[in-house]
C-alpha positions as CSV (number, residue, x, y, z in Angstrom):
1,X,8.9,21.8,-4.0
2,X,7.6,21.9,-7.7
3,X,8.7,18.8,-7.9
4,X,7.3,17.5,-5.4
5,X,3.8,19.0,-6.3
6,X,4.1,17.3,-9.6
7,X,4.9,14.2,-8.0
8,X,1.6,14.4,-6.0
9,X,-0.5,14.7,-9.4
10,X,1.0,12.1,-10.6
11,X,0.4,9.7,-7.8
12,X,-2.9,11.8,-8.4
13,X,-3.7,10.4,-11.6
14,X,-2.5,7.1,-10.8
15,X,-4.9,6.0,-8.0
16,X,-7.5,4.3,-10.5
17,X,-4.7,2.2,-12.2
18,X,-3.8,1.3,-8.8
19,X,-6.8,0.6,-7.5
20,X,-7.4,-1.6,-10.2
21,X,-4.4,-3.4,-9.8
22,X,-4.6,-3.7,-5.8
23,X,-8.4,-5.4,-5.8
24,X,-6.6,-8.2,-8.3
25,X,-4.3,-8.8,-5.6
26,X,-4.6,-12.0,-3.2
27,X,-6.4,-11.3,0.4
28,X,-3.1,-11.6,2.1
29,X,-1.6,-8.4,0.0
30,X,-5.4,-6.8,1.0
31,X,-5.0,-7.1,4.2
32,X,-1.3,-5.9,4.7
33,X,-2.0,-2.8,2.1
34,X,-5.1,-1.8,4.4
35,X,-3.2,-2.2,7.2
36,X,-0.8,0.1,5.9
37,X,-3.6,2.2,5.3
38,X,-4.3,2.1,8.4
39,X,-0.6,3.5,9.7
40,X,0.7,0.4,11.3
41,X,3.9,-0.7,11.4
42,X,5.1,-4.0,10.1
43,X,5.3,-5.5,13.4
44,X,2.0,-5.0,14.7
45,X,1.2,-6.5,11.0
46,X,3.1,-9.7,11.2
47,X,1.9,-9.9,14.8
48,X,-2.0,-8.9,14.3
49,X,-1.8,-11.3,11.3
50,X,1.0,-13.8,12.9
51,X,3.7,-14.2,10.5
52,X,7.2,-13.1,10.9
53,X,7.9,-9.3,9.8
54,X,9.8,-11.0,6.9
55,X,6.9,-12.3,5.6
56,X,5.0,-8.4,5.8
57,X,8.1,-7.1,4.1
58,X,8.1,-9.8,0.8
59,X,4.2,-8.8,0.9
60,X,4.8,-4.9,1.1
61,X,7.5,-5.6,-1.6
62,X,5.4,-7.4,-4.0
63,X,3.0,-4.7,-3.2
64,X,4.8,-1.8,-3.4
65,X,6.0,-3.6,-7.4
66,X,2.8,-4.4,-8.7
67,X,1.1,-1.1,-7.8
68,X,3.6,1.1,-7.9
69,X,3.9,2.7,-5.1
70,X,7.0,4.1,-3.8
71,X,6.3,4.2,0.5
72,X,3.8,3.8,2.8
73,X,2.6,7.3,2.4
74,X,1.3,6.5,-1.2
75,X,0.0,2.6,0.3
76,X,-1.8,4.7,3.0
77,X,-3.1,7.3,0.1
78,X,-3.9,4.1,-1.9
79,X,-6.3,2.8,0.9
80,X,-8.3,5.8,1.5
81,X,-8.8,6.3,-1.9
82,X,-10.1,2.4,-2.4
83,X,-12.2,2.8,1.2
84,X,-10.0,-0.2,2.7
85,X,-9.3,2.6,5.8
């Protein structure tokens, strides 16, 4: 449990840095991050954006890599921090 708490504190401390990088992402990647923040599945995101699920997966991989995210929960937290949700 302590490990999880330390990790949560780490992400809270790095949110401003992640947010600065997120604002520089291309519009389609920001759109995917916003949809993830709303809790939408990759299939729903693909349908709404008229792209394939594989393209959404590629965007997610780039987003996670660039921002240092590890899960959809972290993406949701970041989108809320940015007021994109």
